[in-house]
C-alpha positions as CSV (number, residue, x, y, z in Angstrom):
1,M,17.2,6.0,12.1
2,S,19.8,8.0,13.8
3,A,18.2,8.6,17.3
4,G,17.3,12.3,17.7
5,K,18.7,13.4,14.4
6,S,16.7,11.9,11.5
7,F,13.0,11.3,11.1
8,Y,11.3,10.0,7.9
9,V,7.5,9.8,8.1
10,T,5.0,8.6,5.4
11,T,1.3,8.5,4.8
12,P,-0.1,5.8,2.6
13,I,-0.3,6.8,-1.0
14,F,-4.0,7.2,-1.7
15,Y,-6.0,5.5,-4.4
16,V,-7.2,8.1,-7.0
17,N,-10.4,6.4,-8.2
18,D,-12.3,9.3,-6.8
19,V,-11.9,12.6,-4.8
20,P,-10.6,12.5,-1.2
21,H,-12.7,12.6,1.9
22,I,-11.8,13.7,5.5
23,G,-10.6,10.2,6.3
24,H,-7.7,10.8,4.0
25,A,-7.2,14.2,5.6
26,Y,-7.1,12.5,9.0
27,T,-4.1,10.4,8.0
28,E,-2.3,13.4,6.4
29,V,-2.8,15.5,9.5
30,A,-1.6,12.8,11.9
31,A,1.7,12.4,9.9
32,D,2.0,16.1,9.6
33,V,1.8,16.6,13.4
34,L,4.6,14.1,13.8
35,A,6.7,15.8,11.1
36,R,6.3,19.3,12.6
37,W,7.1,18.1,16.1
38,H,10.3,16.5,14.9
39,R,11.3,19.6,13.0
40,Q,10.7,21.8,16.1
41,A,12.9,19.3,18.0
42,G,15.7,20.0,15.6
43,D,15.6,16.6,13.8
44,R,16.3,16.3,10.1
45,T,12.8,15.5,9.0
46,W,11.3,14.3,5.7
47,M,7.6,13.7,5.1
48,L,6.3,11.8,2.1
49,T,2.8,11.5,0.7
50,G,1.4,10.8,-2.8
51,T,-1.0,8.8,-4.9
52,D,-1.5,5.2,-6.0
53,E,-2.6,5.2,-9.6
54,H,-2.4,1.7,-11.1
55,G,-4.8,-1.3,-10.8
56,E,-8.0,-2.7,-12.1
57,K,-10.3,-0.3,-10.1
58,I,-8.6,2.7,-11.7
59,L,-9.0,1.2,-15.1
60,R,-12.7,0.5,-14.6
61,T,-13.4,3.9,-13.2
62,A,-11.6,5.7,-16.0
63,T,-13.4,3.7,-18.6
64,A,-16.8,4.4,-17.0
65,N,-15.9,8.1,-17.2
66,G,-14.9,8.0,-20.8
67,A,-11.2,8.6,-20.1
68,T,-8.0,6.7,-20.4
69,P,-6.5,5.6,-17.1
70,Q,-3.6,8.2,-17.4
71,E,-6.1,11.0,-18.3
72,W,-8.2,10.0,-15.3
73,V,-5.4,10.0,-12.7
74,D,-3.9,13.2,-14.1
75,R,-7.2,14.9,-13.7
76,L,-7.9,13.6,-10.2
77,V,-4.4,14.3,-8.9
78,E,-4.3,17.9,-10.1
79,S,-8.0,18.8,-9.4
80,A,-8.5,17.1,-6.1
81,W,-5.6,15.3,-4.4
82,K,-2.8,17.9,-4.6
83,P,-5.3,20.7,-3.6
84,L,-6.2,18.7,-0.5
85,L,-2.7,19.3,0.8
86,D,-3.0,23.0,0.4
87,T,-6.5,23.0,2.0
88,I,-5.3,21.4,5.2
89,D,-1.8,23.0,5.1
90,I,0.3,19.9,5.1
91,S,4.1,20.3,5.3
92,N,5.1,17.4,3.1
93,D,8.6,17.4,1.6
94,D,7.8,15.2,-1.4
95,F,4.8,14.0,-3.4
96,I,5.2,10.7,-5.3
97,R,2.9,9.3,-8.0
98,T,3.2,5.6,-9.0
99,T,3.1,6.8,-12.6
100,D,6.3,8.8,-12.1
101,A,9.3,7.5,-14.0
102,R,11.4,7.5,-10.9
103,H,8.9,5.1,-9.3
104,E,8.1,2.8,-12.3
105,D,11.8,2.4,-13.4
106,N,13.0,1.5,-9.9
107,V,10.0,-0.9,-9.2
108,K,11.3,-2.8,-12.2
109,K,14.8,-2.9,-10.7
110,F,13.4,-4.2,-7.4
111,L,11.3,-6.9,-9.1
112,Q,14.2,-8.0,-11.3
113,H,16.4,-8.3,-8.2
114,L,13.8,-10.6,-6.4
115,Y,13.4,-12.6,-9.6
116,D,17.1,-13.1,-10.1
117,A,17.4,-14.1,-6.4
118,G,14.8,-16.9,-6.8
119,F,12.0,-15.2,-4.8
120,I,9.6,-15.1,-7.7
121,Y,8.1,-18.1,-9.6
122,T,5.2,-18.9,-11.9
123,G,2.0,-20.6,-10.8
124,E,-1.8,-20.6,-11.0
125,Y,-4.1,-19.0,-8.5
126,E,-7.9,-19.2,-8.0
127,G,-9.6,-17.1,-5.4
128,S,-12.1,-14.5,-4.3
129,Y,-10.9,-11.0,-5.4
130,C,-12.2,-7.7,-4.2
131,V,-11.6,-5.0,-6.8
132,G,-12.3,-2.3,-4.3
133,C,-9.5,-3.5,-2.0
134,E,-7.4,-4.8,-4.9
135,E,-6.9,-7.9,-2.8
136,Y,-7.6,-11.6,-2.8
137,K,-9.8,-12.4,0.1
138,Q,-9.8,-15.3,2.6
139,D,-13.2,-16.7,3.6
140,S,-12.8,-15.0,7.0
141,D,-12.7,-11.6,5.2
142,L,-16.1,-12.1,3.7
143,V,-19.6,-11.6,5.2
144,E,-23.2,-12.4,4.1
145,G,-24.5,-9.7,1.9
146,T,-27.7,-7.8,2.5
147,G,-30.3,-6.0,0.3
148,E,-29.5,-6.5,-3.4
149,F,-26.6,-8.7,-2.4
150,A,-28.5,-11.0,-0.1
151,G,-27.4,-14.6,-0.4
152,E,-24.0,-13.6,-1.7
153,K,-20.6,-13.4,0.0
154,V,-19.4,-9.8,0.1
155,C,-16.2,-8.0,1.1
156,A,-16.5,-7.0,4.8
157,I,-15.0,-3.5,4.0
158,H,-16.8,-2.6,0.7
159,S,-20.1,-4.7,1.2
160,K,-19.9,-5.7,-2.5
161,P,-19.6,-9.2,-4.0
162,V,-16.1,-10.5,-4.7
163,E,-15.1,-11.9,-8.1
164,N,-13.7,-15.4,-8.6
165,L,-10.5,-15.2,-10.5
166,H,-8.4,-17.9,-12.0
167,E,-5.1,-16.8,-13.5
168,K,-1.6,-17.9,-14.3
169,N,0.5,-15.5,-12.2
170,Y,3.9,-14.9,-10.8
171,F,4.2,-15.5,-7.0
172,F,6.5,-14.0,-4.3
173,R,7.8,-16.6,-1.9
174,M,6.3,-14.9,1.1
175,S,6.0,-18.1,3.0
176,D,9.8,-18.1,3.4
177,F,9.4,-15.1,5.8
178,T,6.9,-16.4,8.3
179,Q,9.6,-17.1,11.0
180,P,11.9,-14.2,10.1
181,L,8.9,-11.8,10.6
182,L,7.9,-13.4,13.9
183,D,11.5,-13.1,15.1
184,M,11.6,-9.5,14.0
185,Y,8.4,-8.7,15.9
186,E,9.8,-10.3,19.0
187,A,13.1,-8.5,18.7
188,N,11.4,-5.1,18.1
189,P,8.1,-4.9,20.1
190,N,7.6,-1.3,18.8
191,F,7.7,-2.3,15.1
192,V,3.9,-2.5,15.0
193,Q,1.9,-0.1,17.1
194,P,-0.5,0.3,18.9
195,E,-0.5,-3.0,20.9
196,S,-3.8,-4.1,19.5
197,A,-2.4,-3.8,16.0
198,R,0.7,-5.6,17.0
199,N,-1.3,-8.5,18.4
200,E,-3.4,-8.8,15.3
201,V,-0.4,-8.9,13.0
202,I,1.4,-11.5,15.1
203,Q,-1.6,-13.8,15.3
204,F,-2.1,-13.5,11.5
205,V,1.5,-14.4,10.8
206,K,1.6,-17.3,13.3
207,Q,-1.1,-19.0,11.2
208,G,1.6,-19.3,8.5
209,L,2.0,-17.1,5.4
210,N,1.0,-18.2,1.9
211,D,3.0,-17.2,-1.2
212,L,1.7,-14.0,-2.7
213,S,0.4,-13.6,-6.3
214,I,2.1,-10.5,-7.5
215,S,1.1,-10.1,-11.2
216,R,-2.1,-9.8,-13.3
217,S,-2.4,-10.6,-17.0
218,S,-6.1,-9.8,-17.5
219,F,-5.5,-6.1,-17.9
220,D,-2.6,-3.9,-18.7
221,W,-2.9,-0.7,-16.6
222,G,0.2,-1.1,-14.4
223,I,3.9,-1.6,-14.4
224,K,5.0,-4.4,-16.7
225,L,7.2,-7.1,-15.3
226,P,10.7,-6.6,-16.7
227,W,11.1,-10.3,-17.7
228,D,7.5,-10.8,-19.0
229,D,5.6,-7.8,-20.4
230,S,2.4,-9.8,-20.7
231,H,2.0,-9.3,-17.0
232,V,1.7,-6.2,-14.9
233,V,2.7,-6.1,-11.2
234,Y,0.0,-6.4,-8.5
235,V,-0.9,-2.9,-7.5
236,W,0.0,-3.4,-3.8
237,F,3.4,-4.8,-4.6
238,D,3.9,-1.7,-6.8
239,A,2.5,0.8,-4.4
240,L,4.4,-0.2,-1.3
241,L,7.7,0.4,-3.0
242,N,6.9,4.1,-3.2
243,Y,8.4,4.6,0.2
244,I,11.9,3.7,-1.1
245,T,11.6,4.8,-4.7
246,A,10.8,8.3,-3.5
247,A,13.8,8.1,-1.1
248,G,16.3,7.2,-3.8
249,Y,16.2,3.4,-4.2
250,G,17.8,2.4,-7.5
251,Y,19.1,5.9,-8.4
252,D,20.4,7.8,-5.4
253,E,21.7,5.4,-2.7
254,K,23.2,8.2,-0.7
255,K,19.8,9.8,-0.3
256,L,18.2,6.5,0.6
257,A,20.9,5.8,3.2
258,S,20.3,9.2,4.8
259,L,16.5,8.9,4.9
260,W,15.6,5.2,5.3
261,P,14.1,3.5,7.4
262,A,10.7,5.3,7.7
263,T,7.9,5.5,10.2
264,H,4.6,4.6,8.3
265,I,1.3,6.0,9.5
266,V,-1.5,3.9,7.9
267,G,-5.2,3.1,8.4
268,K,-5.9,-0.2,10.2
269,D,-7.5,-1.7,7.1
270,I,-4.1,-1.7,5.3
271,L,-2.1,-2.7,8.3
272,R,-1.2,-6.2,7.1
273,F,0.1,-4.9,3.8
274,H,2.5,-2.6,5.6
275,A,3.4,-4.8,8.6
276,V,3.6,-8.2,6.9
277,I,4.0,-8.0,3.1
278,W,6.2,-4.9,3.0
279,P,8.9,-6.0,5.5
280,A,8.9,-9.5,3.8
281,M,9.6,-7.8,0.4
282,L,12.4,-5.7,1.9
283,M,14.0,-8.8,3.7
284,A,14.0,-10.6,0.4
285,A,15.7,-7.7,-1.3
286,G,18.3,-7.2,1.5
287,V,16.9,-3.8,2.4
288,E,16.4,-2.7,6.0
289,V,12.8,-3.0,7.3
290,P,10.9,0.2,8.3
291,H,11.4,1.8,11.6
292,Q,7.8,1.5,12.6
293,V,4.3,0.9,11.3
294,Y,1.5,2.6,13.2
295,G,-2.1,1.6,12.4
296,H,-4.7,4.2,13.3
297,G,-8.5,3.9,13.6
298,W,-11.1,5.2,11.2
299,L,-13.5,8.1,11.1
300,L,-16.9,6.4,11.0
301,V,-20.2,7.2,9.2
302,G,-23.1,5.1,10.4
303,G,-20.7,2.9,12.3
304,E,-18.7,2.0,9.2
305,K,-15.4,3.2,7.7
306,M,-15.9,6.2,5.4
307,S,-15.8,5.0,1.8
308,K,-15.6,6.6,-1.6
309,S,-17.2,3.5,-3.2
310,K,-20.1,3.5,-0.7
311,L,-20.6,7.2,-1.1
312,T,-20.1,7.8,2.6
313,G,-17.1,10.1,2.3
314,I,-17.4,13.6,3.7
């Protein structure tokens, strides 16, 4: 980022399995305040938001509502997610959807680049998967269930049982980036903020990173791998790339060079995706890491994070 001259800020792209709640508006407003401040300061400012539309949870929700996944996401984006931006008067410069051709086409280019460079390989994985988070969970991420789920291990965020999956997948060699990430955090103390978030990320990476499963073959709602169309890319590996596909990666390098790197404003529950997986992906591809990742807190209902799936969204 050119100091005092350029500022690119992003919100996460939000999962469109249901309508938004004020927790989503909170993140939008936080990013919008930063964008407006930088515009008033005379900086060349660009704000990005959008929607995350692939993955198993979207497929299941669409099926339950008698729609195809594409019909479901089109309906939700136009009837709920884009109107949210008008309701709270957000000054975004772009809105990206992961079903946009500019995103899907250039995710494939990014994946092919990593595959050709030897950062992706085949293997088998078995683990506990939370469909709500679209994430494999470690034992430390699970808690004892209560009520109807008493006696079961449940996701600490969604309070629902995880599913045991065993699949042949493609893996990203994320373990190669344990030390490069730690070196980067040390060289740039402001990369992850606030300090509590930075400490959490560093302690997590110091334990050593595992390679990351980046494909699924048990369903087909997603971006197909360019070298194996029997697999779709893991929804998070797909979604994180929106920050550069919207900015020109793969089709407008001049635009990308003028905008990137970005400041990411994210909820603390998705901090590790943005502060660990995302910079590792970029390092592997030879792309500059983000300027900063800021993990904010939650708006709470009954002491818990607001949740569409728990029906606690306002």
